[in-house]
N, C-alpha and C positions, 0 to 999 in steps of 0.2 A: 196176750202179752208174754213175749219169752223170759223163763227164766235168767236171773242175771246174778245168779248168787253174793258172792263177795264184791264180785266189780262191778255193781252198781255202787253209786255213793249210798244210799240206805241202808243193803246190808251193810256195807265197812261201818258206816255208821252203828246200825244194832250190834255187829261184832264186837266194837269199840264199848259198847254200854256194857255189855258182859261180861269183858276181860276185864273194865272196869268194877265192876259189882266184885266177881272173883276175888280182886285185888283186895278188896273192901272184907271180905267173908277169911279172908288166910289172915286178919291181923284177927279176929276174931276172940282168942289167945287172950288177948291183951285187956281182961275186962275190966280191970280198973282206966284205964284210961278209953273203953267205950262203957260211958254207962246209961246211954240212950235205952239200948235195949237191942235185938238182935234186926230187926224188921224195918225201924229208921237209919239205923248205922249204914245197913244195905242201900238202901233206897238215897237218904242223904251225903252219905261218905263214896255212894257209885256215881252220884249228880258230879258231885265235887271233885273225881278224878274225869268223869268225862271232860268236864269244859276243862280242867286242866291240861290235857290230852288232845283236845281240840286245837287249845289255844298252839302248842306246841306243833303241833302238823301246821296248824294255821303258816305257823312263823317259818316253817320250812318249805312252804308252798310260797309267799312270796317272797322270799329271800332265796327262791331258788335254790337251797340244801338239800330239797329232796325228790326237790324232781329231773325228773331221767330225759337226757338228752335227747334230743330229735334230731342231731345231725352233728355233721361237722366244718367248715369255718377253716379254709385252710390263708393262710400268712407265708409271708416271707420272710427269713430272718431279721430282716432287717424294718421290720412290722413287732417283732417280740416284746420288745420294752415298750413300745408307742398303746399296745392296747393295755399291757397289764398295768400303768400307768393313768391309763386315760385318755390320755392323747390324740389315740386314733379311737374315733368314737365310729366311723364311717367303713363300709368296702365298697368296694366301685366294683362290678362283674358285666362281663359279658352277659346279653340278656341269655336265657336257656331255659329252658323248662326244668322250673324245682317246684319243691312246694315248700318253701320255705315263709314261715309264718312270725306276723310280731305276737309277742307272747314266748314264744317259743324257746326254749334254752338252746346254744348249740357248744361243742367244743371245736377249741381252738387249736387250730395245729399245724406243723410244720410241713408235713405230711398225708396222703392218705391210709398209705400202708403201717403209719405211727400208729403203736399203742398209746403212746404217753400226747397229751393234751398241755398245751400251758396258762390255759385260762377255760372261765367258766365264761359262756355273753348271752345275756337274756336279749333277744333282738324286738327292739322298739316299732321300727316300720320296716315297711320294703317297698319301693316302689320302682316306676321306670322316669328315666328322663337322657333326652338326645346329649349326646358328649359338646356340643357346640354352648346346651344351655347349663354347663359348670361354674360356677363363679367363683371367685379366690377361694373365697370364708370354706366352701362345699371343699374345696381340694386338701385344704389344712385340715379341713377335719377325716381325711384320707388319710392325711401323715406324710403329704408332701408339703415342701417349704411354702412353694408358692402353682398357679396354673398352672404355668413353664415347666416346676417341675414334675408334677401333676400327667400332663401330658408327656412328658418322656417314657417314667414308669408304666404309662400304659401303654405306647412303643414296645418298650421291651419287654409286656407280659404279652402281650394279643394283638402286635399287631397294627399296620397306620392308624392313621387316627382322622376318622372320618368324624366332623359336627351332626351329620346326621344318623347317623347309627346309636342305635337307643342301647342303653347302659342299665345292669337292674343296681340300686340302691338299697344296700342294709345298714342301717343304723342300727345300732347298740350299744348296753353299756356291760361292762366289765364286769363279774361278779365275783372275783378272786380268782384262784388257784383254782385247780381241778381239782377233783377226785382222788386224782389220778396219781397225783405229786405223791 
């Protein structure tokens, strides 16, 4: 088995535990506060610190705060407020090769060359659907007022409407402003 170093979960957990114990050792000078003794203090204090740091890391990961962005999802200027306020929860794009995966976090931007993103998005589902199969409800989740409005927006952005054409549907949840803001 190849050496994974701190890149593996076991390596990161071991390093975190060692740092936890070193933090407790650093406070050894406060003898009145730590009357347990050196070894029990290191083991118990280190374990409790380790658990607290793991809880913080879990919260960061589950809320998307500490996770690195997997890429970019582009939007029109009209979509910015809809995405930020949760009115737009779906993006429909032409079918192209992509590695977009559910569970990944993406930066919402207006342009590929822009350094600034306006929101972080957690992609909850990615699937394919023919344009002719879209419903009124799905059009509204994409930020359109109606199915006809959705069709007009599609034609303006991607060309002629073909009911047999397959599109990629990306469902997401806005996690809040980007760290870049």
